[in-house]
C-alpha positions in Angstrom: -0.1 0.2 -0.2 1.1 3.5 -0.4 2.0 5.5 -3.8 4.7 5.1 -5.3 6.3 8.0 -7.5 9.0 7.3 -10.6 11.8 10.4 -10.9 10.1 13.5 -13.4 12.5 12.8 -16.7 11.4 10.7 -19.6 12.6 7.5 -20.1 13.8 5.9 -22.7 11.2 3.6 -24.6 8.8 4.0 -21.3 7.5 7.8 -21.4 7.3 9.7 -18.7 6.7 8.9 -15.4 2.7 8.3 -13.3 2.6 7.5 -9.7 0.4 5.3 -8.3 -2.0 5.7 -5.0 -3.5 2.2 -4.0 -5.9 2.4 -1.0 -7.7 -0.9 -0.1 -8.1 -3.1 -3.0 -8.0 -0.2 -5.5 -5.6 2.0 -7.0 -5.5 5.7 -8.8 -3.3 6.8 -11.3 -1.4 10.6 -11.2 0.9 12.3 -14.4 1.2 15.5 -12.0 2.1 16.8 -9.3 -0.9 18.5 -10.5 -2.9 16.0 -10.2 -2.3 15.1 -7.1 -2.9 18.2 -5.8 -5.9 18.5 -7.3 -7.4 14.9 -5.9 -6.7 16.0 -2.2 -8.4 19.7 -3.0 -11.3 17.3 -3.9 -11.6 14.8 -1.3 -9.8 16.5 1.1 -13.0 19.1 1.6 -15.6 17.5 4.0 -18.6 18.5 1.8 -17.9 17.6 -2.2 -18.9 19.2 -5.3 -21.0 16.7 -7.2 -19.3 15.3 -10.1 -21.6 18.0 -11.8 -20.3 20.8 -10.9 -16.4 20.2 -11.5 -17.2 19.0 -14.7 -19.0 22.3 -15.6 -16.0 24.3 -17.0 -14.7 20.9 -19.7 -18.2 21.2 -19.9 -17.7 17.1 -19.7 -20.9 16.8 -16.8 -20.8 13.2 -16.1 -17.2 12.5 -17.3 -15.3 13.7 -13.8 -12.8 11.9 -12.4 -14.7 11.9 -9.1 -17.7 10.5 -10.8 -16.4 7.7 -12.3 -14.4 7.5 -8.5 -15.1 3.7 -6.7 -18.2 4.8 -3.5 -16.5 2.2 -1.4 -13.7 5.1 -1.7 -15.7 8.8 -1.0 -16.3 7.7 3.0 -15.2 11.2 5.2 -12.8 8.5 6.7 -11.1 6.8 3.7 -11.0 10.2 2.0 -8.9 11.5 4.3 -6.1 8.0 4.7 -6.2 9.1 0.5 -5.7 13.1 1.6 -2.5 11.7 3.8 -1.3 10.1 1.6 -1.3 12.4 -1.9 -0.3 15.1 0.7 2.7 13.6 2.5 4.3 12.9 -1.1 3.7 16.2 -2.3 5.7 17.0 0.9 8.3 14.4 -0.1 8.3 15.4 -4.1 8.7 19.4 -2.9 12.6 18.4 -0.6 13.9 16.4 -4.3 
């Protein structure tokens, strides 16, 4: 369990690295620290915005990642665990 991170440079023949968060048997994939920050901000809100609201900016009212997220991850307790892991990894990346 946890967050595995690769470096930020392109790997020849493999493309760019990504981060994987595995928690309670499910995984989330991130292409950048900015994505991790966005997810932590959304999940860290005690009362989350609805996926419809989050997708309005891109005219994708039912395509936001939150609308596809496993319901087991949406309880406040689980979201706090996920946000803590993401924020810990972001702090670690800042130190690099």
